[in-house]
PDB file as gemmi writes it, atoms N, CA and C in Angstrom:
CRYST1    1.000    1.000    1.000  90.00  90.00  90.00 P 1                      
ATOM      1  N   MET A   1      94.943  95.382  68.478  1.00  0.00           N  
ATOM      2  CA  MET A   1      95.101  95.970  69.797  1.00  0.00           C  
ATOM      3  C   MET A   1      94.541  95.046  70.894  1.00  0.00           C  
ATOM      4  N   LYS A   2      93.436  94.355  70.565  1.00  0.00           N  
ATOM      5  CA  LYS A   2      92.845  93.445  71.543  1.00  0.00           C  
ATOM      6  C   LYS A   2      93.804  92.307  71.864  1.00  0.00           C  
ATOM      7  N   CYS A   3      94.530  91.812  70.848  1.00  0.00           N  
ATOM      8  CA  CYS A   3      95.492  90.724  71.071  1.00  0.00           C  
ATOM      9  C   CYS A   3      96.625  91.167  71.985  1.00  0.00           C  
ATOM     10  N   LEU A   4      97.080  92.389  71.810  1.00  0.00           N  
ATOM     11  CA  LEU A   4      98.145  92.918  72.658  1.00  0.00           C  
ATOM     12  C   LEU A   4      97.680  93.035  74.104  1.00  0.00           C  
ATOM     13  N   ALA A   5      96.460  93.513  74.295  1.00  0.00           N  
ATOM     14  CA  ALA A   5      95.910  93.646  75.646  1.00  0.00           C  
ATOM     15  C   ALA A   5      95.768  92.269  76.298  1.00  0.00           C  
ATOM     16  N   LEU A   6      95.313  91.293  75.523  1.00  0.00           N  
ATOM     17  CA  LEU A   6      95.170  89.934  76.057  1.00  0.00           C  
ATOM     18  C   LEU A   6      96.531  89.348  76.420  1.00  0.00           C  
ATOM     19  N   ALA A   7      97.521  89.562  75.564  1.00  0.00           N  
ATOM     20  CA  ALA A   7      98.872  89.060  75.840  1.00  0.00           C  
ATOM     21  C   ALA A   7      99.434  89.677  77.108  1.00  0.00           C  
ATOM     22  N   LEU A   8      99.243  90.965  77.301  1.00  0.00           N  
ATOM     23  CA  LEU A   8      99.728  91.630  78.514  1.00  0.00           C  
ATOM     24  C   LEU A   8      99.009  91.107  79.755  1.00  0.00           C  
ATOM     25  N   LEU A   9      97.721  90.884  79.634  1.00  0.00           N  
ATOM     26  CA  LEU A   9      96.954  90.343  80.763  1.00  0.00           C  
ATOM     27  C   LEU A   9      97.447  88.959  81.146  1.00  0.00           C  
ATOM     28  N   LEU A  10      97.681  88.103  80.152  1.00  0.00           N  
ATOM     29  CA  LEU A  10      98.172  86.755  80.433  1.00  0.00           C  
ATOM     30  C   LEU A  10      99.573  86.782  81.036  1.00  0.00           C  
ATOM     31  N   CYS A  11     100.418  87.653  80.550  1.00  0.00           N  
ATOM     32  CA  CYS A  11     101.776  87.763  81.108  1.00  0.00           C  
ATOM     33  C   CYS A  11     101.744  88.229  82.556  1.00  0.00           C  
ATOM     34  N   ALA A  12     100.784  89.067  82.884  1.00  0.00           N  
ATOM     35  CA  ALA A  12     100.665  89.559  84.258  1.00  0.00           C  
ATOM     36  C   ALA A  12     100.269  88.447  85.220  1.00  0.00           C  
ATOM     37  N   GLN A  13      99.712  87.353  84.709  1.00  0.00           N  
ATOM     38  CA  GLN A  13      99.260  86.246  85.545  1.00  0.00           C  
ATOM     39  C   GLN A  13     100.304  85.146  85.701  1.00  0.00           C  
ATOM     40  N   LEU A  14     101.443  85.245  85.025  1.00  0.00           N  
ATOM     41  CA  LEU A  14     102.449  84.181  85.066  1.00  0.00           C  
ATOM     42  C   LEU A  14     102.930  83.865  86.475  1.00  0.00           C  
ATOM     43  N   HIS A  15     103.022  84.865  87.322  1.00  0.00           N  
ATOM     44  CA  HIS A  15     103.508  84.618  88.682  1.00  0.00           C  
ATOM     45  C   HIS A  15     102.596  83.676  89.458  1.00  0.00           C  
ATOM     46  N   LEU A  16     101.346  83.544  89.059  1.00  0.00           N  
ATOM     47  CA  LEU A  16     100.417  82.659  89.753  1.00  0.00           C  
ATOM     48  C   LEU A  16     100.684  81.189  89.464  1.00  0.00           C  
ATOM     49  N   LEU A  17     101.388  80.892  88.382  1.00  0.00           N  
ATOM     50  CA  LEU A  17     101.671  79.507  88.034  1.00  0.00           C  
ATOM     51  C   LEU A  17     102.614  78.836  89.019  1.00  0.00           C  
ATOM     52  N   HIS A  18     103.428  79.585  89.685  1.00  0.00           N  
ATOM     53  CA  HIS A  18     104.412  79.027  90.612  1.00  0.00           C  
ATOM     54  C   HIS A  18     104.135  79.479  92.037  1.00  0.00           C  
ATOM     55  N   GLY A  19     102.881  79.508  92.421  1.00  0.00           N  
ATOM     56  CA  GLY A  19     102.500  79.969  93.740  1.00  0.00           C  
ATOM     57  C   GLY A  19     103.016  79.098  94.863  1.00  0.00           C  
ATOM     58  N   ALA A  20     103.406  77.860  94.566  1.00  0.00           N  
ATOM     59  CA  ALA A  20     103.869  76.947  95.596  1.00  0.00           C  
ATOM     60  C   ALA A  20     105.395  76.925  95.683  1.00  0.00           C  
ATOM     61  N   CYS A  21     106.052  77.920  95.111  1.00  0.00           N  
ATOM     62  CA  CYS A  21     107.513  77.998  95.146  1.00  0.00           C  
ATOM     63  C   CYS A  21     107.946  79.165  96.029  1.00  0.00           C  
ATOM     64  N   TYR A  22     109.148  79.053  96.551  1.00  0.00           N  
ATOM     65  CA  TYR A  22     109.704  80.149  97.339  1.00  0.00           C  
ATOM     66  C   TYR A  22     111.218  80.149  97.217  1.00  0.00           C  
ATOM     67  N   MET A  23     111.788  81.303  97.406  1.00  0.00           N  
ATOM     68  CA  MET A  23     113.238  81.447  97.393  1.00  0.00           C  
ATOM     69  C   MET A  23     113.748  81.137  98.796  1.00  0.00           C  
ATOM     70  N   THR A  24     114.876  80.438  98.880  1.00  0.00           N  
ATOM     71  CA  THR A  24     115.378  80.045 100.193  1.00  0.00           C  
ATOM     72  C   THR A  24     116.081  81.181 100.914  1.00  0.00           C  
ATOM     73  N   GLY A  25     116.770  82.030 100.200  1.00  0.00           N  
ATOM     74  CA  GLY A  25     117.500  83.106 100.840  1.00  0.00           C  
ATOM     75  C   GLY A  25     118.732  82.612 101.588  1.00  0.00           C  
ATOM     76  N   VAL A  26     119.103  81.340 101.375  1.00  0.00           N  
ATOM     77  CA  VAL A  26     120.272  80.770 102.039  1.00  0.00           C  
ATOM     78  C   VAL A  26     121.486  80.988 101.149  1.00  0.00           C  
ATOM     79  N   LEU A  27     122.527  81.542 101.715  1.00  0.00           N  
ATOM     80  CA  LEU A  27     123.753  81.738 100.960  1.00  0.00           C  
ATOM     81  C   LEU A  27     124.553  80.444 100.944  1.00  0.00           C  
ATOM     82  N   PRO A  28     125.069  80.067  99.772  1.00  0.00           N  
ATOM     83  CA  PRO A  28     125.892  78.859  99.702  1.00  0.00           C  
ATOM     84  C   PRO A  28     127.173  79.015 100.522  1.00  0.00           C  
ATOM     85  N   VAL A  29     127.632  77.909 101.068  1.00  0.00           N  
ATOM     86  CA  VAL A  29     128.891  77.891 101.804  1.00  0.00           C  
ATOM     87  C   VAL A  29     129.882  77.102 100.957  1.00  0.00           C  
ATOM     88  N   GLY A  30     130.822  77.794 100.345  1.00  0.00           N  
ATOM     89  CA  GLY A  30     131.785  77.131  99.475  1.00  0.00           C  
ATOM     90  C   GLY A  30     131.107  76.567  98.253  1.00  0.00           C  
ATOM     91  N   THR A  31     131.111  75.255  98.119  1.00  0.00           N  
ATOM     92  CA  THR A  31     130.537  74.597  96.950  1.00  0.00           C  
ATOM     93  C   THR A  31     129.204  73.925  97.258  1.00  0.00           C  
ATOM     94  N   HIS A  32     128.659  74.145  98.462  1.00  0.00           N  
ATOM     95  CA  HIS A  32     127.426  73.476  98.869  1.00  0.00           C  
ATOM     96  C   HIS A  32     126.448  74.460  99.523  1.00  0.00           C  
ATOM     97  N   CYS A  33     125.187  74.038  99.606  1.00  0.00           N  
ATOM     98  CA  CYS A  33     124.168  74.791 100.335  1.00  0.00           C  
ATOM     99  C   CYS A  33     123.402  73.797 101.212  1.00  0.00           C  
ATOM    100  N   GLN A  34     122.720  74.314 102.224  1.00  0.00           N  
ATOM    101  CA  GLN A  34     122.025  73.449 103.170  1.00  0.00           C  
ATOM    102  C   GLN A  34     120.513  73.545 102.985  1.00  0.00           C  
ATOM    103  N   ASP A  35     119.849  72.389 102.940  1.00  0.00           N  
ATOM    104  CA  ASP A  35     118.396  72.341 102.877  1.00  0.00           C  
ATOM    105  C   ASP A  35     117.831  72.856 104.196  1.00  0.00           C  
ATOM    106  N   ALA A  36     116.887  73.789 104.127  1.00  0.00           N  
ATOM    107  CA  ALA A  36     116.337  74.411 105.330  1.00  0.00           C  
ATOM    108  C   ALA A  36     115.475  73.443 106.147  1.00  0.00           C  
ATOM    109  N   VAL A  37     114.905  72.435 105.521  1.00  0.00           N  
ATOM    110  CA  VAL A  37     114.026  71.491 106.221  1.00  0.00           C  
ATOM    111  C   VAL A  37     114.828  70.357 106.840  1.00  0.00           C  
ATOM    112  N   ASP A  38     115.626  69.677 106.025  1.00  0.00           N  
ATOM    113  CA  ASP A  38     116.338  68.481 106.477  1.00  0.00           C  
ATOM    114  C   ASP A  38     117.737  68.754 107.028  1.00  0.00           C  
ATOM    115  N   LYS A  39     118.230  69.959 106.800  1.00  0.00           N  
ATOM    116  CA  LYS A  39     119.590  70.341 107.225  1.00  0.00           C  
ATOM    117  C   LYS A  39     120.666  69.501 106.540  1.00  0.00           C  
ATOM    118  N   THR A  40     120.343  68.963 105.346  1.00  0.00           N  
ATOM    119  CA  THR A  40     121.320  68.204 104.571  1.00  0.00           C  
ATOM    120  C   THR A  40     122.044  69.149 103.619  1.00  0.00           C  
ATOM    121  N   TRP A  41     123.263  68.780 103.241  1.00  0.00           N  
ATOM    122  CA  TRP A  41     124.080  69.601 102.359  1.00  0.00           C  
ATOM    123  C   TRP A  41     124.024  69.069 100.938  1.00  0.00           C  
ATOM    124  N   HIS A  42     123.972  69.994  99.972  1.00  0.00           N  
ATOM    125  CA  HIS A  42     123.866  69.623  98.562  1.00  0.00           C  
ATOM    126  C   HIS A  42     124.798  70.496  97.733  1.00  0.00           C  
ATOM    127  N   ALA A  43     125.350  69.907  96.679  1.00  0.00           N  
ATOM    128  CA  ALA A  43     126.259  70.639  95.800  1.00  0.00           C  
ATOM    129  C   ALA A  43     125.500  71.734  95.056  1.00  0.00           C  
ATOM    130  N   ILE A  44     126.136  72.874  94.877  1.00  0.00           N  
ATOM    131  CA  ILE A  44     125.531  73.964  94.115  1.00  0.00           C  
ATOM    132  C   ILE A  44     125.266  73.460  92.699  1.00  0.00           C  
ATOM    133  N   GLY A  45     124.074  73.718  92.200  1.00  0.00           N  
ATOM    134  CA  GLY A  45     123.674  73.257  90.879  1.00  0.00           C  
ATOM    135  C   GLY A  45     122.893  71.950  90.896  1.00  0.00           C  
ATOM    136  N   SER A  46     122.832  71.292  92.056  1.00  0.00           N  
ATOM    137  CA  SER A  46     122.101  70.022  92.139  1.00  0.00           C  
ATOM    138  C   SER A  46     120.629  70.267  92.466  1.00  0.00           C  
ATOM    139  N   LYS A  47     119.822  69.226  92.292  1.00  0.00           N  
ATOM    140  CA  LYS A  47     118.400  69.244  92.620  1.00  0.00           C  
ATOM    141  C   LYS A  47     118.117  68.074  93.543  1.00  0.00           C  
ATOM    142  N   TRP A  48     117.206  68.259  94.487  1.00  0.00           N  
ATOM    143  CA  TRP A  48     116.856  67.190  95.413  1.00  0.00           C  
ATOM    144  C   TRP A  48     115.430  67.367  95.895  1.00  0.00           C  
ATOM    145  N   ARG A  49     114.868  66.314  96.484  1.00  0.00           N  
ATOM    146  CA  ARG A  49     113.549  66.359  97.121  1.00  0.00           C  
ATOM    147  C   ARG A  49     113.752  66.146  98.606  1.00  0.00           C  
ATOM    148  N   ASN A  50     113.226  67.065  99.419  1.00  0.00           N  
ATOM    149  CA  ASN A  50     113.398  66.953 100.873  1.00  0.00           C  
ATOM    150  C   ASN A  50     112.227  66.210 101.515  1.00  0.00           C  
ATOM    151  N   SER A  51     112.265  66.062 102.816  1.00  0.00           N  
ATOM    152  CA  SER A  51     111.247  65.284 103.529  1.00  0.00           C  
ATOM    153  C   SER A  51     109.893  65.987 103.589  1.00  0.00           C  
ATOM    154  N   ALA A  52     109.828  67.265 103.208  1.00  0.00           N  
ATOM    155  CA  ALA A  52     108.560  67.990 103.139  1.00  0.00           C  
ATOM    156  C   ALA A  52     107.953  67.886 101.739  1.00  0.00           C  
ATOM    157  N   CYS A  53     108.485  66.984 100.923  1.00  0.00           N  
ATOM    158  CA  CYS A  53     108.021  66.755  99.545  1.00  0.00           C  
ATOM    159  C   CYS A  53     108.176  68.002  98.684  1.00  0.00           C  
ATOM    160  N   GLU A  54     109.266  68.718  98.894  1.00  0.00           N  
ATOM    161  CA  GLU A  54     109.586  69.887  98.084  1.00  0.00           C  
ATOM    162  C   GLU A  54     110.741  69.541  97.155  1.00  0.00           C  
ATOM    163  N   ASP A  55     110.655  69.998  95.903  1.00  0.00           N  
ATOM    164  CA  ASP A  55     111.744  69.856  94.951  1.00  0.00           C  
ATOM    165  C   ASP A  55     112.589  71.116  95.056  1.00  0.00           C  
ATOM    166  N   CYS A  56     113.871  70.946  95.384  1.00  0.00           N  
ATOM    167  CA  CYS A  56     114.711  72.094  95.736  1.00  0.00           C  
ATOM    168  C   CYS A  56     115.969  72.210  94.894  1.00  0.00           C  
ATOM    169  N   THR A  57     116.477  73.421  94.853  1.00  0.00           N  
ATOM    170  CA  THR A  57     117.819  73.743  94.391  1.00  0.00           C  
ATOM    171  C   THR A  57     118.404  74.661  95.461  1.00  0.00           C  
ATOM    172  N   CYS A  58     119.613  75.111  95.260  1.00  0.00           N  
ATOM    173  CA  CYS A  58     120.222  76.002  96.252  1.00  0.00           C  
ATOM    174  C   CYS A  58     119.545  77.369  96.313  1.00  0.00           C  
ATOM    175  N   THR A  59     118.770  77.718  95.300  1.00  0.00           N  
ATOM    176  CA  THR A  59     118.129  79.032  95.301  1.00  0.00           C  
ATOM    177  C   THR A  59     116.686  79.005  95.777  1.00  0.00           C  
ATOM    178  N   GLY A  60     116.031  77.847  95.813  1.00  0.00           N  
ATOM    179  CA  GLY A  60     114.652  77.802  96.256  1.00  0.00           C  
ATOM    180  C   GLY A  60     114.045  76.422  96.165  1.00  0.00           C  
ATOM    181  N   CYS A  61     112.809  76.329  96.633  1.00  0.00           N  
ATOM    182  CA  CYS A  61     112.074  75.065  96.629  1.00  0.00           C  
ATOM    183  C   CYS A  61     110.671  75.289  96.090  1.00  0.00           C  
ATOM    184  N   CYS A  62     110.111  74.238  95.502  1.00  0.00           N  
ATOM    185  CA  CYS A  62     108.731  74.238  95.013  1.00  0.00           C  
ATOM    186  C   CYS A  62     108.030  72.999  95.544  1.00  0.00           C  
ATOM    187  N   GLN A  63     106.746  73.142  95.760  1.00  0.00           N  
ATOM    188  CA  GLN A  63     105.937  72.003  96.166  1.00  0.00           C  
ATOM    189  C   GLN A  63     106.106  70.907  95.130  1.00  0.00           C  
ATOM    190  N   GLY A  64     106.394  69.689  95.557  1.00  0.00           N  
ATOM    191  CA  GLY A  64     106.684  68.591  94.649  1.00  0.00           C  
ATOM    192  C   GLY A  64     105.495  67.699  94.356  1.00  0.00           C  
ATOM    193  N   TYR A  65     104.304  68.165  94.607  1.00  0.00           N  
ATOM    194  CA  TYR A  65     103.109  67.357  94.366  1.00  0.00           C  
ATOM    195  C   TYR A  65     101.945  68.274  94.025  1.00  0.00           C  
ATOM    196  N   SER A  66     100.900  67.701  93.462  1.00  0.00           N  
ATOM    197  CA  SER A  66      99.686  68.464  93.185  1.00  0.00           C  
ATOM    198  C   SER A  66      98.566  67.942  94.079  1.00  0.00           C  
ATOM    199  N   THR A  67      97.588  68.799  94.332  1.00  0.00           N  
ATOM    200  CA  THR A  67      96.465  68.449  95.191  1.00  0.00           C  
ATOM    201  C   THR A  67      95.229  68.219  94.325  1.00  0.00           C  
ATOM    202  N   PRO A  68      94.659  67.018  94.365  1.00  0.00           N  
ATOM    203  CA  PRO A  68      93.490  66.738  93.527  1.00  0.00           C  
ATOM    204  C   PRO A  68      92.263  67.520  93.988  1.00  0.00           C  
ATOM    205  N   VAL A  69      91.504  67.990  93.002  1.00  0.00           N  
ATOM    206  CA  VAL A  69      90.225  68.662  93.251  1.00  0.00           C  
ATOM    207  C   VAL A  69      89.235  68.143  92.218  1.00  0.00           C  
ATOM    208  N   GLY A  70      87.971  68.363  92.435  1.00  0.00           N  
ATOM    209  CA  GLY A  70      86.971  67.965  91.467  1.00  0.00           C  
ATOM    210  C   GLY A  70      86.725  66.476  91.417  1.00  0.00           C  
ATOM    211  N   PHE A  71      86.689  65.827  92.577  1.00  0.00           N  
ATOM    212  CA  PHE A  71      86.377  64.394  92.612  1.00  0.00           C  
ATOM    213  C   PHE A  71      84.985  64.199  93.218  1.00  0.00           C  
ATOM    214  N   PRO A  72      84.353  63.046  93.015  1.00  0.00           N  
ATOM    215  CA  PRO A  72      82.988  62.804  93.502  1.00  0.00           C  
ATOM    216  C   PRO A  72      82.870  62.949  95.024  1.00  0.00           C  
ATOM    217  N   ASP A  73      81.675  63.299  95.470  1.00  0.00           N  
ATOM    218  CA  ASP A  73      81.420  63.518  96.902  1.00  0.00           C  
ATOM    219  C   ASP A  73      81.598  62.265  97.749  1.00  0.00           C  
ATOM    220  N   ASP A  74      81.457  61.097  97.155  1.00  0.00           N  
ATOM    221  CA  ASP A  74      81.610  59.864  97.931  1.00  0.00           C  
ATOM    222  C   ASP A  74      83.067  59.405  98.010  1.00  0.00           C  
ATOM    223  N   CYS A  75      83.974  60.306  97.620  1.00  0.00           N  
ATOM    224  CA  CYS A  75      85.398  59.995  97.651  1.00  0.00           C  
ATOM    225  C   CYS A  75      86.132  60.957  98.586  1.00  0.00           C  
ATOM    226  N   MET A  76      87.336  60.579  98.949  1.00  0.00           N  
ATOM    227  CA  MET A  76      88.166  61.437  99.795  1.00  0.00           C  
ATOM    228  C   MET A  76      89.613  61.357  99.327  1.00  0.00           C  
ATOM    229  N   LYS A  77      90.419  62.335  99.752  1.00  0.00           N  
ATOM    230  CA  LYS A  77      91.838  62.329  99.403  1.00  0.00           C  
ATOM    231  C   LYS A  77      92.653  62.156 100.672  1.00  0.00           C  
ATOM    232  N   GLU A  78      93.808  61.516 100.517  1.00  0.00           N  
ATOM    233  CA  GLU A  78      94.722  61.311 101.641  1.00  0.00           C  
ATOM    234  C   GLU A  78      96.146  61.405 101.107  1.00  0.00           C  
ATOM    235  N   PHE A  79      97.000  62.121 101.839  1.00  0.00           N  
ATOM    236  CA  PHE A  79      98.370  62.333 101.377  1.00  0.00           C  
ATOM    237  C   PHE A  79      99.264  61.177 101.791  1.00  0.00           C  
ATOM    238  N   ASP A  80     100.042  60.657 100.844  1.00  0.00           N  
ATOM    239  CA  ASP A  80     101.005  59.586 101.092  1.00  0.00           C  
ATOM    240  C   ASP A  80     102.388  60.228 101.226  1.00  0.00           C  
ATOM    241  N   ASN A  81     102.895  60.326 102.451  1.00  0.00           N  
ATOM    242  CA  ASN A  81     104.192  60.975 102.709  1.00  0.00           C  
ATOM    243  C   ASN A  81     105.356  60.227 102.087  1.00  0.00           C  
ATOM    244  N   GLU A  82     105.220  58.929 101.935  1.00  0.00           N  
ATOM    245  CA  GLU A  82     106.298  58.132 101.344  1.00  0.00           C  
ATOM    246  C   GLU A  82     106.484  58.453  99.865  1.00  0.00           C  
ATOM    247  N   LYS A  83     105.373  58.574  99.142  1.00  0.00           N  
ATOM    248  CA  LYS A  83     105.415  58.804  97.693  1.00  0.00           C  
ATOM    249  C   LYS A  83     105.234  60.271  97.314  1.00  0.00           C  
ATOM    250  N   CYS A  84     104.960  61.127  98.298  1.00  0.00           N  
ATOM    251  CA  CYS A  84     104.729  62.561  98.052  1.00  0.00           C  
ATOM    252  C   CYS A  84     103.612  62.770  97.045  1.00  0.00           C  
ATOM    253  N   GLU A  85     102.491  62.100  97.269  1.00  0.00           N  
ATOM    254  CA  GLU A  85     101.351  62.268  96.379  1.00  0.00           C  
ATOM    255  C   GLU A  85     100.056  61.988  97.127  1.00  0.00           C  
ATOM    256  N   TYR A  86      98.965  62.526  96.590  1.00  0.00           N  
ATOM    257  CA  TYR A  86      97.644  62.259  97.139  1.00  0.00           C  
ATOM    258  C   TYR A  86      97.052  61.015  96.499  1.00  0.00           C  
ATOM    259  N   LYS A  87      96.333  60.263  97.281  1.00  0.00           N  
ATOM    260  CA  LYS A  87      95.534  59.140  96.800  1.00  0.00           C  
ATOM    261  C   LYS A  87      94.070  59.566  96.945  1.00  0.00           C  
ATOM    262  N   VAL A  88      93.253  59.301  95.946  1.00  0.00           N  
ATOM    263  CA  VAL A  88      91.825  59.601  96.003  1.00  0.00           C  
ATOM    264  C   VAL A  88      91.089  58.271  95.923  1.00  0.00           C  
ATOM    265  N   PHE A  89      90.240  58.007  96.923  1.00  0.00           N  
ATOM    266  CA  PHE A  89      89.567  56.717  97.005  1.00  0.00           C  
ATOM    267  C   PHE A  89      88.184  56.868  97.609  1.00  0.00           C  
ATOM    268  N   LYS A  90      87.373  55.799  97.461  1.00  0.00           N  
ATOM    269  CA  LYS A  90      86.016  55.787  98.005  1.00  0.00           C  
ATOM    270  C   LYS A  90      86.070  55.853  99.529  1.00  0.00           C  
ATOM    271  N   LYS A  91      85.172  56.642 100.119  1.00  0.00           N  
ATOM    272  CA  LYS A  91      85.110  56.758 101.571  1.00  0.00           C  
ATOM    273  C   LYS A  91      84.744  55.424 102.221  1.00  0.00           C  
ATOM    274  N   THR A  92      83.932  54.652 101.542  1.00  0.00           N  
ATOM    275  CA  THR A  92      83.471  53.375 102.095  1.00  0.00           C  
ATOM    276  C   THR A  92      84.402  52.219 101.791  1.00  0.00           C  
ATOM    277  N   ASP A  93      85.311  52.409 100.809  1.00  0.00           N  
ATOM    278  CA  ASP A  93      86.214  51.327 100.412  1.00  0.00           C  
ATOM    279  C   ASP A  93      87.559  51.919  99.967  1.00  0.00           C  
ATOM    280  N   PRO A  94      88.518  52.047 100.885  1.00  0.00           N  
ATOM    281  CA  PRO A  94      89.814  52.659 100.558  1.00  0.00           C  
ATOM    282  C   PRO A  94      90.612  51.928  99.480  1.00  0.00           C  
ATOM    283  N   THR A  95      90.208  50.715  99.123  1.00  0.00           N  
ATOM    284  CA  THR A  95      90.926  49.991  98.070  1.00  0.00           C  
ATOM    285  C   THR A  95      90.438  50.375  96.676  1.00  0.00           C  
ATOM    286  N   GLN A  96      89.330  51.091  96.596  1.00  0.00           N  
ATOM    287  CA  GLN A  96      88.754  51.474  95.301  1.00  0.00           C  
ATOM    288  C   GLN A  96      89.113  52.924  94.984  1.00  0.00           C  
ATOM    289  N   ALA A  97      89.934  53.113  93.967  1.00  0.00           N  
ATOM    290  CA  ALA A  97      90.364  54.447  93.562  1.00  0.00           C  
ATOM    291  C   ALA A  97      89.214  55.227  92.921  1.00  0.00           C  
ATOM    292  N   CYS A  98      89.265  56.545  93.070  1.00  0.00           N  
ATOM    293  CA  CYS A  98      88.265  57.434  92.468  1.00  0.00           C  
ATOM    294  C   CYS A  98      88.938  58.301  91.413  1.00  0.00           C  
ATOM    295  N   PRO A  99      88.185  58.678  90.381  1.00  0.00           N  
ATOM    296  CA  PRO A  99      88.750  59.604  89.396  1.00  0.00           C  
ATOM    297  C   PRO A  99      88.723  61.032  89.967  1.00  0.00           C  
ATOM    298  N   PHE A 100      89.665  61.839  89.537  1.00  0.00           N  
ATOM    299  CA  PHE A 100      89.582  63.266  89.840  1.00  0.00           C  
ATOM    300  C   PHE A 100      89.861  64.012  88.559  1.00  0.00           C  
ATOM    301  N   PHE A 101      89.257  65.165  88.447  1.00  0.00           N  
ATOM    302  CA  PHE A 101      89.208  65.845  87.165  1.00  0.00           C  
ATOM    303  C   PHE A 101      90.132  67.059  87.062  1.00  0.00           C  
ATOM    304  N   ALA A 102      90.773  67.413  88.150  1.00  0.00           N  
ATOM    305  CA  ALA A 102      91.701  68.529  88.136  1.00  0.00           C  
ATOM    306  C   ALA A 102      92.606  68.441  89.347  1.00  0.00           C  
ATOM    307  N   SER A 103      93.697  69.171  89.321  1.00  0.00           N  
ATOM    308  CA  SER A 103      94.581  69.258  90.482  1.00  0.00           C  
ATOM    309  C   SER A 103      95.232  70.637  90.483  1.00  0.00           C  
ATOM    310  N   VAL A 104      95.646  71.067  91.649  1.00  0.00           N  
ATOM    311  CA  VAL A 104      96.287  72.369  91.799  1.00  0.00           C  
ATOM    312  C   VAL A 104      97.673  72.182  92.401  1.00  0.00           C  
ATOM    313  N   GLY A 105      98.565  73.093  92.081  1.00  0.00           N  
ATOM    314  CA  GLY A 105      99.932  73.009  92.582  1.00  0.00           C  
ATOM    315  C   GLY A 105     100.847  72.362  91.590  1.00  0.00           C  
ATOM    316  N   LYS A 106     102.073  72.234  92.010  1.00  0.00           N  
ATOM    317  CA  LYS A 106     103.143  71.654  91.217  1.00  0.00           C  
ATOM    318  C   LYS A 106     103.177  72.317  89.901  1.00  0.00           C  
TER     319      LYS A 106                                                      
END                                                                             
C-alpha cells in the first residue's frame, strides 16, 4: 500500500517537470502555424527554436535552456543570447569557467 501511495504522489508531481512550457493557443492556418515571438511561419509537425530561446512546435513552446544553480559565491552567471545558454565564470576573471552543481528548467 505504501508503494501505491508513493507512486500516486510522484505522478501528481509530473506537471512540475515541464514548468517552463506553455501551449500557444494559435490555430494553424492551412499547413502552417506562426511563431508568436518571431512571427515566422512553420510547417505543422515541425520543430524550431525562436529568438527567445524557446523550442517550439505548432502546439506550444518550452524554454530551450537550463539555469545553473549551486555554483561558488565567487562566480556569476551570464546568459549568452547567441547560444541560448548560461555561462558561469569567476567574477574577477570572466575567462575562467566555474563549476555548477545543478540547473533548473529545460
